[in-house]
ZAMARGU-4260 file (C-alpha; in steps of 0.2 Angstrom, whole numbers, plus 5000, padded with zeros to 4 digits):
<rodrens>
0) 5093/4963/4983 | 5075/4956/4977 | 5063/4950/4988 | 5059/4934/4987 | 5039/4931/4992
5) 5032/4916/5001 | 5014/4913/5000 | 5008/4918/5014 | 5011/4937/5009 | 5002/4935/4993
10) 4988/4930/5000 | 4988/4941/5010 | 4985/4956/4997 | 4972/4944/4990 | 4960/4941/5006
15) 4955/4958/5015 | 4952/4951/5032 | 4972/4943/5030 | 4979/4957/5026 | 4996/4961/5036
20) 5006/4981/5036 | 5021/4967/5032 | 5014/4962/5015 | 5008/4980/5010 | 5025/4986/5012
25) 5033/4970/5001 | 5018/4976/4988 | 5023/4995/4991 | 5044/4991/4988 | 5041/4976/4972
30) 5041/4991/4959 | 5060/4996/4965 | 5067/4980/4970 | 5057/4966/4961 | 5051/4952/4968
35) 5057/4932/4966 | 5047/4915/4969 | 5052/4896/4969 | 5043/4889/4955 | 5031/4879/4968
40) 5025/4895/4973 | 5013/4897/4957 | 5004/4880/4963 | 5004/4885/4981 | 4995/4900/4978
45) 4983/4892/4967 | 4978/4879/4980 | 4975/4895/4992 | 4964/4901/4982 | 4953/4884/4978
50) 4955/4879/4996 | 4947/4895/4999 | 4933/4894/4983 | 4928/4877/4993 | 4927/4890/5008
55) 4914/4901/5000 | 4929/4912/5002 | 4932/4921/4985 | 4923/4916/4969 | 4930/4907/4955
60) 4930/4923/4942 | 4940/4931/4958 | 4954/4918/4960 | 4958/4920/4940 | 4958/4942/4940
65) 4969/4941/4957 | 4980/4925/4946 | 4981/4939/4932 | 4985/4952/4947 | 5000/4943/4953
70) 5005/4939/4934 | 5007/4956/4932 | 5020/4958/4947 | 5032/4950/4935 | 5040/4941/4947
75) 5057/4933/4945 | 5051/4913/4943 | 5067/4907/4950 | 5072/4887/4946 | 5087/4886/4951
80) 5085/4878/4969 | 5095/4866/4975 | 5086/4850/4981 | 5102/4845/4994 | 5102/4860/5001
85) 5082/4862/5001 | 5082/4846/5012 | 5095/4851/5023 | 5085/4866/5027 | 5068/4858/5030
90) 5080/4844/5042 | 5087/4856/5054 | 5074/4869/5054 | 5059/4857/5057 | 5050/4865/5041
95) 5040/4858/5026 | 5050/4856/5010 | 5040/4870/5003 | 5043/4882/5014 | 5062/4877/5015
100) 5062/4881/4996 | 5058/4898/4998 | 5073/4898/5012 | 5083/4890/5000 | 5077/4902/4987
105) 5084/4918/4995 | 5098/4911/5005 | 5104/4906/4988 | 5099/4921/4979 | 5105/4933/4995
110) 5088/4940/4994 | 5077/4947/5007 | 5061/4934/5009 | 5043/4942/5016 | 5034/4928/5024
115) 5019/4927/5036 | 5026/4913/5044 | 5031/4914/5061 | 5043/4898/5058 | 5048/4901/5041
120) 5055/4918/5047 | 5061/4911/5064 | 5072/4899/5051 | 5078/4913/5040 | 5083/4922/5054
125) 5094/4909/5059 | 5101/4908/5044 | 5107/4923/5044 | 5092/4931/5030 | 5086/4948/5029
130) 5067/4946/5034 | 5050/4953/5032 | 5035/4949/5039
</rodrens>
């Protein structure tokens, strides 16, 4: 059973003021259990970095370094999402399609979901998915 990582967990690895114990536990567990991400993860984390560059919280060179660190984690890029399932999860739990994609990935794969997003964590629990938060 791997850990599906959402962008909120990864952002906590990047920004000191967003650090969370759950994010550190996930980072420590990844070598042992492995991690998975839906394809949208890379776009979402790049957006987090770009927005924070604009806010002068991070420099472009630090963004590039962080992306390399993430690539070195060798996360499984899961492209097998089921569109109907993503849409239904988003509707039934009032999630964004982005968050529903993380939930769908964990649910379909039988994995644990790691998130700092309360609404996503609540939806996951309602769906019977184990959550690290």
